[in-house]
LOGU-78216 format. One record per residue (C-alpha): residue number from 1; residue in one letter; x, y, z. Coordinates in Angstrom, 3 decimals, m for minus. Layout:
<recs>
REC     k   r       east      north         up
REC   NUM   A          X          Y          Z
...
</recs>
This chain:
<recs>
REC     k   r       east      north         up
REC     1   M    m32.735     16.877      7.759
REC     2   E    m29.410     15.073      7.919
REC     3   Q    m28.092     13.867      4.560
REC     4   R    m27.662     10.094      4.620
REC     5   F    m26.150      9.300      1.227
REC     6   M    m23.657     10.720     m1.246
REC     7   K    m22.977      9.428     m4.742
REC     8   I    m19.362      9.906     m5.684
REC     9   W    m17.898      8.355     m8.799
REC    10   K    m19.288      4.804     m8.916
REC    11   N    m19.948      4.619     m5.199
REC    12   I    m22.874      5.346     m2.918
REC    13   W    m21.589      6.343      0.512
REC    14   E    m23.962      5.846      3.407
REC    15   W    m23.147      8.153      6.293
REC    16   G    m23.222      6.817      9.817
REC    17   N    m22.192      3.222      9.192
REC    18   K    m18.435      3.760      9.007
REC    19   T    m15.744      6.407      8.995
REC    20   Y    m14.449      7.064      5.492
REC    21   I    m10.750      7.688      4.923
REC    22   M     m9.480     10.434      2.622
REC    23   G     m5.804     10.015      1.818
REC    24   I     m3.790     13.209      1.369
REC    25   L     m1.666     13.435     m1.774
REC    26   N      0.257     16.716     m1.894
REC    27   V      1.975     17.120     m5.259
REC    28   T      3.770     20.226     m4.002
REC    29   P      7.386     21.037     m3.146
REC    30   D      6.512     22.902      0.065
REC    31   S      3.581     21.359      1.941
REC    32   F      4.028     21.504      5.706
REC    33   S      4.341     17.748      6.172
REC    34   D      5.364     15.917      3.000
REC    35   G      6.343     18.689      0.613
REC    36   G      8.566     17.450     m2.193
REC    37   C      7.872     13.754     m1.642
REC    38   Y      5.395     13.282     m4.484
REC    39   V      6.125     16.007     m7.015
REC    40   S      6.758     13.560     m9.857
REC    41   R      3.800     11.836    m11.451
REC    42   D      5.256      8.369    m10.850
REC    43   A      5.913      9.037     m7.165
REC    44   A      2.413     10.462     m6.728
REC    45   V      0.779      7.475     m8.393
REC    46   R      2.800      5.030     m6.277
REC    47   Q      1.746      6.834     m3.104
REC    48   A     m1.901      6.846     m4.162
REC    49   I     m1.789      3.105     m4.860
REC    50   R     m0.181      2.572     m1.472
REC    51   M     m2.930      4.552      0.261
REC    52   Y     m5.566      2.605     m1.646
REC    53   D     m3.991     m0.667     m0.480
REC    54   E     m3.901      0.670      3.095
REC    55   G     m7.607      1.421      3.198
REC    56   A     m8.238      4.842      1.655
REC    57   D    m11.751      5.409      0.326
REC    58   I    m10.776      8.501     m1.689
REC    59   I     m7.535     10.278     m2.652
REC    60   D     m7.355     14.078     m2.315
REC    61   V     m4.850     15.652     m4.729
REC    62   G     m3.575     19.145     m3.968
REC    63   G     m1.202     21.371     m5.923
REC    64   E     m0.833     24.335     m3.570
REC    65   T      0.241     24.294      0.037
REC    66   T     m2.097     25.969      2.506
REC    67   K      0.342     25.969      5.405
REC    68   P      0.356     29.167      7.498
REC    69   G      2.339     31.951      5.861
REC    70   A      2.462     30.368      2.430
REC    71   G      1.515     32.523     m0.525
REC    72   P     m0.605     31.412     m3.474
REC    73   V      0.947     29.798     m6.518
REC    74   A      0.010     30.750    m10.055
REC    75   A     m3.051     28.945    m11.366
REC    76   D     m1.133     27.375    m14.258
REC    77   I      1.451     25.962    m11.852
REC    78   E     m1.311     24.400     m9.781
REC    79   T     m2.923     22.777    m12.812
REC    80   D      0.434     21.592    m14.154
REC    81   R      0.939     19.781    m10.857
REC    82   V     m2.450     18.177    m10.318
REC    83   I     m3.963     17.442    m13.743
REC    84   P     m1.411     14.852    m14.958
REC    85   V     m1.608     13.047    m11.608
REC    86   I     m5.408     12.970    m11.610
REC    87   E     m5.447     11.718    m15.204
REC    88   S     m3.124      8.869    m14.235
REC    89   L     m4.961      7.991    m11.028
REC    90   S     m8.312      7.816    m12.780
REC    91   K     m6.878      4.962    m14.849
REC    92   V     m5.139      2.911    m12.163
REC    93   I     m7.083      3.059     m8.889
REC    94   R    m10.619      1.899     m8.174
REC    95   I    m11.612      4.616     m5.712
REC    96   P    m12.658      8.224     m6.317
REC    97   V    m10.200     11.097     m6.659
REC    98   S    m10.815     14.533     m5.150
REC    99   V     m9.103     17.780     m6.116
REC   100   D     m8.024     20.118     m3.322
REC   101   T     m8.417     23.569     m4.854
REC   102   Y    m10.257     26.858     m4.385
REC   103   R     m9.997     27.862     m8.065
REC   104   A    m12.902     27.175    m10.404
REC   105   K    m10.707     26.645    m13.470
REC   106   T     m8.522     24.110    m11.701
REC   107   A    m11.611     22.325    m10.432
REC   108   E    m13.133     22.147    m13.916
REC   109   L     m9.958     20.822    m15.522
REC   110   A     m9.554     18.300    m12.699
REC   111   I    m13.119     17.036    m13.101
REC   112   K    m12.554     16.623    m16.831
REC   113   A     m9.350     14.729    m16.015
REC   114   G    m11.201     12.310    m13.742
REC   115   A    m11.735     13.950    m10.342
REC   116   S    m15.074     13.129     m8.744
REC   117   M    m15.119     15.658     m5.904
REC   118   V    m13.898     19.168     m5.075
REC   119   N    m12.372     20.030     m1.703
REC   120   D    m12.476     23.826     m1.336
REC   121   V    m10.544     25.233      1.641
REC   122   W    m12.217     28.612      1.142
REC   123   G    m15.749     27.261      1.300
REC   124   L    m16.790     28.584     m2.146
REC   125   K    m15.980     32.143     m1.044
REC   126   Y    m12.689     32.715     m2.905
REC   127   D    m13.656     32.141     m6.520
REC   128   P    m17.143     33.364     m7.481
REC   129   D    m17.286     30.792    m10.288
REC   130   M    m16.503     27.748     m8.143
REC   131   A    m20.056     26.915     m7.054
REC   132   A    m21.319     27.122    m10.641
REC   133   V    m18.636     24.716    m11.867
REC   134   I    m19.494     22.201     m9.157
REC   135   A    m23.192     22.500     m9.922
REC   136   T    m22.626     22.124    m13.669
REC   137   Y    m20.619     18.931    m13.336
REC   138   R    m22.802     17.576    m10.514
REC   139   V    m19.931     16.500     m8.293
REC   140   P    m19.846     16.619     m4.505
REC   141   V    m18.028     19.406     m2.710
REC   142   C    m16.426     19.635      0.696
REC   143   I    m17.003     23.136      2.061
REC   144   M    m14.363     24.053      4.606
REC   145   H    m14.537     26.898      7.090
REC   146   N    m11.936     29.593      6.511
REC   147   R    m11.911     33.363      6.761
REC   148   T     m9.819     36.443      6.058
REC   149   G    m10.833     38.246      9.242
REC   150   G     m8.256     36.721     11.556
REC   151   T     m8.906     34.739     14.713
REC   152   D    m11.156     37.137     16.630
REC   153   Y    m14.497     35.367     16.963
REC   154   G    m15.732     37.361     19.925
REC   155   D    m17.156     35.260     22.730
REC   156   D    m18.832     32.654     20.495
REC   157   L    m16.212     30.763     18.501
REC   158   I    m18.377     27.803     17.541
REC   159   G    m21.452     29.904     16.795
REC   160   K    m19.479     32.198     14.504
REC   161   I    m17.869     29.294     12.648
REC   162   L    m21.270     27.696     12.156
REC   163   L    m22.682     30.982     10.871
REC   164   E    m19.839     31.372      8.388
REC   165   L    m20.277     27.782      7.226
REC   166   E    m23.969     28.485      6.693
REC   167   E    m22.955     31.374      4.437
REC   168   S    m20.943     28.935      2.328
REC   169   I    m23.823     26.472      2.258
REC   170   S    m26.092     29.276      1.015
REC   171   I    m23.653     29.957     m1.833
REC   172   A    m23.837     26.278     m2.770
REC   173   K    m27.610     26.118     m2.614
REC   174   N    m28.018     29.348     m4.586
REC   175   A    m25.915     27.758     m7.325
REC   176   N    m28.224     24.708     m7.290
REC   177   I    m25.745     22.319     m5.710
REC   178   P    m28.039     19.704     m4.144
REC   179   D    m27.855     18.972     m0.423
REC   180   E    m26.735     15.408     m1.072
REC   181   N    m23.587     16.762     m2.777
REC   182   I    m22.487     18.894      0.181
REC   183   M    m20.020     17.970      2.923
REC   184   I    m18.649     20.389      5.529
REC   185   D    m15.300     20.736      7.283
REC   186   P    m14.825     22.880     10.434
REC   187   G    m11.375     23.916      9.178
REC   188   I     m8.943     22.773     11.843
REC   189   G     m5.758     24.814     11.420
REC   190   F     m7.306     27.564      9.313
REC   191   A     m7.865     31.051     10.766
REC   192   K     m7.778     29.618     14.280
REC   193   T     m5.273     29.632     17.123
REC   194   W     m4.156     26.309     18.510
REC   195   E     m6.386     26.841     21.522
REC   196   Q     m9.339     27.530     19.220
REC   197   N     m8.568     24.331     17.310
REC   198   I     m8.810     22.406     20.583
REC   199   T    m12.164     24.061     21.279
REC   200   V    m13.443     23.086     17.829
REC   201   M    m12.347     19.496     18.466
REC   202   R    m14.327     19.530     21.705
REC   203   H    m17.445     20.691     19.861
REC   204   L    m17.349     18.631     16.660
REC   205   E    m20.817     17.261     17.364
REC   206   D    m22.205     20.788     16.935
REC   207   F    m21.284     20.730     13.257
REC   208   K    m23.527     17.716     12.693
REC   209   K    m26.480     19.981     13.533
REC   210   L    m26.124     21.638     10.129
REC   211   G    m27.411     18.414      8.599
REC   212   Y    m24.444     17.523      6.401
REC   213   P    m21.674     14.923      6.645
REC   214   V    m18.588     16.268      8.409
REC   215   L    m14.983     15.844      7.330
REC   216   L    m12.221     16.243      9.918
REC   217   G     m8.802     17.358      8.693
REC   218   A     m6.525     17.326     11.733
REC   219   S     m3.682     15.154     10.470
REC   220   R     m0.242     16.216     11.769
REC   221   K     m1.414     19.797     12.280
REC   222   S      0.266     22.387     14.464
REC   223   F     m2.182     22.198     17.370
REC   224   I     m1.002     18.608     17.870
REC   225   G      2.598     19.781     17.796
REC   226   K      1.771     22.511     20.302
REC   227   V      0.149     20.140     22.783
REC   228   L      2.772     17.413     22.475
REC   229   D      5.773     19.651     21.706
REC   230   L      6.586     17.557     18.657
REC   231   E      7.656     18.236     15.093
REC   232   V      5.510     17.239     12.130
REC   233   A      7.071     13.830     11.596
REC   234   D      6.270     12.765     15.172
REC   235   R      2.565     13.643     15.308
REC   236   L      1.056     10.277     14.403
REC   237   E     m0.238      9.451     17.881
REC   238   G     m1.745     12.906     18.251
REC   239   T     m3.452     12.497     14.888
REC   240   L     m4.865      9.138     15.914
REC   241   A     m6.220     10.714     19.098
REC   242   A     m7.940     13.393     17.004
REC   243   T     m9.390     10.751     14.691
REC   244   S    m10.695      8.789     17.665
REC   245   I    m12.389     11.709     19.397
REC   246   G    m13.832     12.822     16.072
REC   247   I    m15.466      9.439     15.552
REC   248   T    m17.010      9.517     19.032
REC   249   K    m18.524     12.879     18.078
REC   250   G    m20.015     11.607     14.843
REC   251   I    m17.695     12.828     12.096
REC   252   D    m18.030     10.964      8.806
REC   253   M    m14.604     11.214      7.159
REC   254   V    m11.018     11.903      8.179
REC   255   R     m8.467     13.458      5.866
REC   256   V     m5.096     11.953      6.790
REC   257   H     m1.514     11.401      5.738
REC   258   D     m1.063      8.053      7.534
REC   259   V     m3.806      5.979      5.964
REC   260   L     m2.941      2.549      7.343
REC   261   Q     m2.860      3.584     10.994
REC   262   N     m5.917      5.823     10.762
REC   263   S     m7.940      3.220      8.891
REC   264   R     m7.179      0.657     11.600
REC   265   V     m8.131      3.073     14.355
REC   266   A    m11.314      4.058     12.504
REC   267   K    m12.331      0.437     12.001
REC   268   M    m11.844     m0.306     15.682
REC   269   M    m13.625      2.847     16.805
REC   270   D    m16.495      2.191     14.412
REC   271   S    m16.973     m1.282     15.874
REC   272   M    m17.433      0.258     19.318
REC   273   V    m19.331      3.510     18.725
REC   274   R    m21.369      2.991     15.556
</recs>
C-alpha cells in the first residue's frame, strides 16, 4: 500500500498533493556544482535562509562530495563540516534539516544537532549500523539506489534497480524502520551511464509501484550536460525539464540547487497535473 503521510520535524507531509522541494546545501570544497561556496558556517546559513525564502520545504546538508571519481573524506572531517551548520540551522529556520551521509556516526551526531531526516546515497548498504541509528531516533530516511557493481544491469535496467532498492527497503524494515519513515530515490547519476539515467527518467512511474514516496535528484547532473552539451553552471533549463517530467510521473520531492526556479515550476506543474 502506498504511504500517504510522513512526519518530519514538526510537519506532516501528505504525498500526492504537491511536490516538495529539498534544497541542496553542500558544505564541501569540491562538490561538482557549488563546491567551496558554502564552506563557512555563516555562508552556509545565509544560503539556507535564502533557499527557505525561495520555497524550500527542507534543507539537505552534505559534507562529502559524491561526484564521480571523488574519494571518501575522513569521518571526522565530514562531521566537522556538517554538525556546526546543522546546529545553527536548527535555530534559525522553520523547516526541517536533512543530513546527506552514509555513515551512521555522522547521522547520529547530526540528529542530535537538529537534523530531522537522513539521506543515504548508499541505501543503508554501506554502514551496517546506519539502519539501527535511524530506527533508534525514529527519523525518516531517503534510501537511494547505488551499487558497487558498475553499470552492467543486463537487459533489465529498471527491474534490477527496483530489486536492489527492495534489498535496501528490507534492511530498513529488518531494523524496524516503519514504512511511513521510508522514502526512495532511483539514484540519477549514481552507478549509471548517461543513457541509463535517461532511461530511468522515462520510467520514474515504475518506482512508485514500490509503495513509497519518491525523491528525484537530477539537478545539474552530467546527463543533462551530455544531452545539452553544457557545463554545470548552464544546466538550469535541463534541470527544470527533469523536474517537470518527474512531476508528470508522480514523484513527490525534488532535490535541487536552484530552489526559486524549481519551486515555481513545481507549483505550476502541480496546478495542472495534481
